[in-house]
C-alpha positions, 0 to 999 in steps of 0.5 A: 387937257385944259378943262374937265367937268366931274359929274358926281363928287363922291370919294371917286369923283373928287379924288379925280378932281383933286388930282386934275386940279392939282396938275393945272386942269380947270375942273368944274364940279357938278352933282345932284347934291349942291352941297356935296359939290360945294364941299368938293369945291372947298377942298380944292377939287375945282369950282362948282360953277358951270363951265361956259362951254364945252370942256375937253372931258366930262368924267361921269362919277356916279353909281352904276345904275345912274351912269346911262341917264347921266351920260345921255343927258351930258351928251345931249347938252354937249357938255364935253368933247369926250365922255368916260365914266369911272363906275365899277361895272362896265357891260351893262351900263355900256349897253343901257347907254346904247339903248338910250341913244348915247354916242359910242364914238365920244364915250368910254367906260373906265374903272380906277381900281382904287377906293376906300371903305369910306365914302364922300368928298371928305374921304377923297385924296389926290393920290388915290390912284398913284400906282393903281391899275385903271381899266379901260374898255374901248370898243371899235366905235371908240374915237381915238381923241377920246381914248387919248384923253382917257389915257391923259386922264389916267397919267394925270392921276399917276395910275397905270392904264389897262386895257380890257373887254367890258364883260371880261372886266366885270367878271374879274371884279366879281372875283377880285373886288365884289366878292371879297366885299360880301365874304368880308360882310359875312364874316363880320356879320357873325360878330353882330350877336357874338358874346362880348367875351368873344368880340374882345379877343378879336385880333389882327386876323379878324380886323384884316378880314373884316376891314372892308366890311365897314363900307357903305351898304348903299353903295355896295347895293348900287354895284352889286346890282349892276354885276349880280350874275358874275358875283353869284357864279364866284359865290357859287364856287365858294359855297362848294368849297365851303360845303367840302370844308364843313364835311372835312371838319365833320370828319375830323370829329369822327372816331374813325381814323380813316374819316379823320385822315380824310378830313385833314386831307380836305382841310390841307387841300383848301389851305394849300390852294389858298396859299397858291392863290395868295401867292399870285397877288401882285406885290409891290408896285404890281411886281411879282410878290416878294417874300419879306422878313417881318421884324415886330417891335413893341411900341407904346401909344404915344405921339411921335413913336411911329416916327422915331422907329422909322428914323431909327430904321433909316439910320440903320440903312434899312428900307421898310417894304411894308408895315402893320400895326397890331394893337394889344387888347386893353393896353395903350401899346401894340406891335409894329410889324416891319416888312423888310428884305430877309437879308436886312432883318438881323441887322435892323433888329440889332440896330433897333435893340441898340436904340432901346426898342423891344423886339418880339421873336417871331 
């Protein structure tokens, strides 16, 4: 691939453009908002000048509801040899594109499984897709050349290709992406009218659950409008679990010992099923999830402290598998949670203590 056209310069489109431009592809940028395309160009994502002729690949990076019309317009003007989209919903847009007379041979629906809770070209990064799954939904009509162009794009973005049926993809993302967004927003919405005293007690748990609730509502309305049925199905199942959980909690209030026992069993059931489901989420690099030991270190909010703790861990010969920061309420300090192999935890804790760090007992 030598040339590409990215239509839509939001977070995903600009990130694709940055990755391609950084690997020697000449990228042309197009957006209905010319200022946004210029912003993406200024970041090094390509040029906002139109190509002189057809490019190798056109990447349609617009909301799902607009994919069919944008794709049809690009194919009519023969903008590229091949076309793909990067929308988060696949089945509906493909059927609408076919109804508009789009050429199915030169088009392939794809979805990079990566993003951020902030949008726009200024949030884009060239490494957004590295190591992440990138779903491809070819059909029997898909031309081999277009599939190869898509695979080359995925490789240039350093993502991992995953081939799926379009409707199976939509059911999957309803479960692992779209429903979690709504549940995060529902929990965060409880905080809107909460007493300030309660809000001041927020810890890392509520921050983890509500992180994606900061996402752009307009973007999510576009996504959910394109995949409402599968999301509603998952939410209906969650609603059933919620009803059972509410009944179990009410039973725990009962004066009847039998009811309390039943309530406790109901709560234990949902917690254990949660443990089981959480254990199925892929771990580092998509491998089977690993059990890490946490070494929690008190850290002050001063420049260079994180770099120093990582350097000290490196001197101890310990690889940090993952890291979290838990901020202390009302203090310029917090705890850095260093996740390491269980066998390395005692040695790391001892080494950090020798270098003056305060270790919190787990």
